N, C-alpha and C positions, 0 to 999 in steps of 0.2 A: 296214395291218398291218406289223409289223416283219419285215424280211427274215430268213429262216431262216439261222442260222450254218452255214457249210459247213466241216466238219471233215474233213480228209483224213488217212488213216492210211498211213504209209509203213513197209513191213516188208522191203523189198529192201535187202540189206546194202550194196551199192555206192551206192545212193541215200542211205542213212543216212550212210555215210562222206563223201559229197560235201557233204551239208548240214552235217555237223559241221565239215568243213574250211572251207567257204565262209562259214558263218553263225555258228558258235559259237566255234571255237578262236581263241586269240590276242587276244581282245578284253578290254578293261578291264571287270571285273565291277562292276555297280552293283546293290546289294541294295535292293530297294524296301521301303517301309514295310509293304506288304501281306505281303511275304516275312517280314520281321522279326516281325510280329504273328502270322503263321501258325505259325512254328516255336516261338514262345513258347507259343502256345495248345496246340500238339500235344506240347510237351515234347521237342522234338528239339534236340540240342545244335548249336551253330554249327559245331563241328568236323566234324559228320556231312557237311555239304556238301562240305568240302575232301576228305574221304575218297571220296565218291561221284563228284562231278562229273568229275574227269579220267579216270575209267575208261571211256572211250568204247567200248572193246571189249565192254563189258557192255550197251550200248544195243541193244535188240532191236526197238524201234519208235519212230517219231516221229509225233506228231500235229501237223498244221499247221492254223492257223485264222486268218482275217482278223478282227481285233479291232475293237471299236467305233470307235476313232479312225483306223482304216485300217491300223494296223500289222499285220505278220504275226507271229503267235506260234508258237513251236516248243516242244512238250512232249516231252522226252526220257524214255523209259522204260527203266530199268535193271533187269536181272535178276541177282540175286546167289545165290539158291537158290530152290527150289520155293515156299517160303513167305515169302520176303522180296524185295520189289521196291520200287523208288522211281520217282517221276517228278519231274522238274525242269522247271518252266515258265519259258520265256525269251522275250524280245523283242529281236532283234538291231537295233542302231542302227549308224551308220557305223563307229565304232571302239569302241563300247561294247556290252555285253550286259546288258540289264536282267534280273535274276533275280526272278521273280514268286512262285514257290512251290517248296517241297520237300515231297513227300508220301511217306510210308512206307506200303506195303501189306503187311499181314501175312496175305495170302491170295493165292491164285492168281488170275490175271486171264484165265482161259481164254475167258470169254464176250466179253471185249473184244478179245482178240488170238488168234484161232483158230490161225493158222499157227505161232506160236512157242511155244504152250503145250501142244502135243501130246506 
């Protein structure tokens, strides 16, 4: 039987800041084919990433997951208003940051993140 994926949700502001500082900021961004196909399919402009990504003060949660090949993935959840949120999936490498996806949510995510959606 395949091992169940372990997804950990981090909602502590200090821990979020540490992860962003240690794993995300200052790395060379590499946009994967999966990312490029995803934004085309969803009709999201390439400029949207540049608007959202650096606004780390808007990150209210990070989900971490060990991926198939052993890499650790970090999904950053940004809140801009009650009805507009985004997630950016990343995989940090030594001096690079692979960008896996950009998802726009036009709904509230209360069920997923109870602490920050009250």
